[in-house]
N, C-alpha and C positions, 0 to 999 in steps of 0.2 A: 433479465433472466425470465424464462418462462416459469410461471408458478403452477407446475404440473398438478399439484394437489387440488387445484380448483378449476383449471382450464388447460386445454391443449392448443389454444389459439396462437401462441407465439413460438411454438417449438421450431417451426421452419426458419423463422427469423433468427432465433438463437443459434440454430445449427449453422446458418450462413455466417453470422458474425463470428462465431467460434472458429470456423474453418478459415475465414478471411482475416482473422486477428483484428477485428474492428471493435470499437467501443470498449467496454470493460474487458473484452477478450484480448485487447492489445497488450495488456500487462498482466500482472498477477493480482489476485484479490481473494478474499475469503468468501466462501459460500455464506449467504445470510444466516442460515441456522448455525453454522460453525462460529461465525463472528458473535452472534448473540450469546452463545453458550460459553464463549471465551476459549474454546478448544483450538482455535486457529491462531492464537497469539504466540505459539511456539514457532521458531523460524523454520521455513520450508527450505528445501535445497536451493531454490532460486534466490533465497534471501541470505545465503551464506557469505556473500560479499561483505565482509566487515573490515573495511580498510579505512585508514585515515590518511591515505596518500593525498598529494596535492590535487589530484583529479577527483577524488571521492570524499569530499568534505561536507556535503550536505547531510544534515542530521535529521533522520525521521524518527519521531517518538510519538507516544500516545499521550493525549491530554488526560486530565483527571476524569473526563467523561468517556474515554476510550476512543476519541476521535484521532485519526491519523494526521499528524501535522509535520511538515518539514521546515527546517530552519537553515537559512543560508548564512555563510560567514558575513559578519557585519550587522546581522539582524539583532534586535534588542535582546532576545533571549538565547542567542546562539551560544555564547560562552558558558552560560550556566546550564545549558541543556546537556544532560547525561544520556548516553545511549546504552541500553541493556539488551544485547542480542538475544539473551535467554527469554526475554519477554516478547520477542518479535520486532523489536526496534532495530533500525539499521541505518547504514550510510548509503547515500546515492552519489553517483558521479555527475549527474545533470538534473536540473529541475524537470526536464521532460521525462526522465526515468522515474522520478518521484511521482509526478502526476499520473503517468501511465500505470503505476502500481497502486493507484488509488489514494494517494496522500495529497493534502492541500497545503498551500503555503501558509506560513505564520502571518498573522495580520499585522505584526510589528517587526 
């Protein structure tokens, strides 16, 4: 993202990426200032998909440090991971969806 407060150098590249849905603009994400303040942890309309259907069983939750992590069925922490949509946690249908939305896979 262009850091307009200090420079206008990357505004053109940001505009291109946003229009072409490339990079971070391919999915959904919190603006950095919103993420740091915690104001973006409430679900947005695009996060309303809260289903536990066979197709959408990947769990996206926040770590104790606020990092976005997703867990796949069979993973070490999958069964004990609880999802709280009110805090912005959610289910994903595919790992590609989770990564595009800015979540990383669990390391276990």
